[in-house]
C-alpha positions in Angstrom: 16.2 -47.9 -2.0 15.3 -44.3 -1.4 11.9 -43.0 -2.2 12.3 -39.8 -4.2 9.8 -37.1 -5.2 11.0 -34.2 -7.5 9.2 -31.0 -8.0 10.4 -28.5 -10.7 9.8 -24.8 -11.0 10.9 -22.0 -13.3 12.0 -18.8 -11.7 14.0 -15.6 -12.0 14.9 -15.5 -8.3 18.7 -15.7 -7.5 19.8 -18.8 -5.6 20.7 -16.7 -2.5 17.2 -15.3 -2.3 15.6 -18.6 -3.2 17.5 -20.5 -0.5 16.6 -17.8 2.1 12.9 -18.1 1.1 13.0 -21.9 1.1 14.7 -22.1 4.5 11.9 -19.9 5.9 9.3 -22.0 4.2 10.7 -25.3 5.7 10.5 -23.8 9.2 12.2 -24.4 12.5 14.5 -27.4 12.9 15.7 -27.7 9.3 19.4 -27.2 8.8 21.9 -27.4 5.9 23.7 -30.7 5.5 27.3 -30.3 4.4 27.6 -31.8 0.9 30.9 -33.6 0.3 33.3 -32.3 -2.4 32.8 -35.6 -4.2 29.1 -35.1 -4.5 29.5 -31.5 -5.6 32.0 -32.6 -8.2 29.6 -35.3 -9.5 26.8 -32.7 -9.7 29.0 -30.2 -11.6 30.2 -32.9 -14.0 26.7 -34.1 -14.7 25.5 -30.5 -15.3 28.4 -29.8 -17.7 27.7 -33.1 -19.6 24.2 -31.8 -20.2 25.3 -28.3 -21.1 23.8 -26.8 -17.9 25.3 -24.6 -15.2 24.6 -25.2 -11.6 23.3 -22.0 -9.9 23.3 -23.6 -6.4 22.6 -26.8 -4.5 21.8 -27.5 -0.9 20.4 -30.4 1.1 18.4 -29.9 4.4 17.9 -32.2 7.3 15.8 -32.1 10.4 16.3 -34.2 13.5 12.6 -34.6 13.9 12.5 -36.4 10.6 15.8 -38.4 10.6 15.0 -40.4 7.4 14.0 -37.4 5.3 16.3 -35.1 3.2 15.1 -32.1 1.2 17.3 -30.9 -1.7 17.1 -27.5 -3.4 19.0 -27.3 -6.8 19.0 -24.4 -9.2 20.2 -24.7 -12.8 20.9 -21.7 -15.0 18.8 -22.3 -18.1 16.1 -20.6 -20.0 12.9 -22.4 -19.1 9.3 -21.3 -19.6 10.5 -17.7 -20.0 12.4 -17.7 -16.8 16.2 -17.7 -16.2 16.4 -20.7 -13.8 15.0 -24.2 -13.4 14.7 -25.2 -9.8 14.2 -28.8 -8.5 13.0 -29.5 -5.0 13.9 -33.1 -4.2 12.3 -34.9 -1.3 14.2 -38.1 -0.3 12.5 -40.5 2.1 14.3 -43.3 3.9 17.6 -41.4 3.3 20.5 -42.4 5.4 
């Protein structure tokens, strides 16, 4: 069973800029994990079922922390006066 922590934020920053800032924040050694088409399809389907549109999604890994994955997901939706809702998901004991 994975241990998961989710942090949510409201923002007006585009996903491209957000991803760039987040990558710099994570620091050296973190790289993008290729997400399978199946997972992308599942995410898109789930978003559509909830009347949400995916702005972007990426998962990061770091060889120094092999059991940790960090996800960055942006949804296009009005939230707290901002254009996007962003979730940062920390998955511990991920394989």
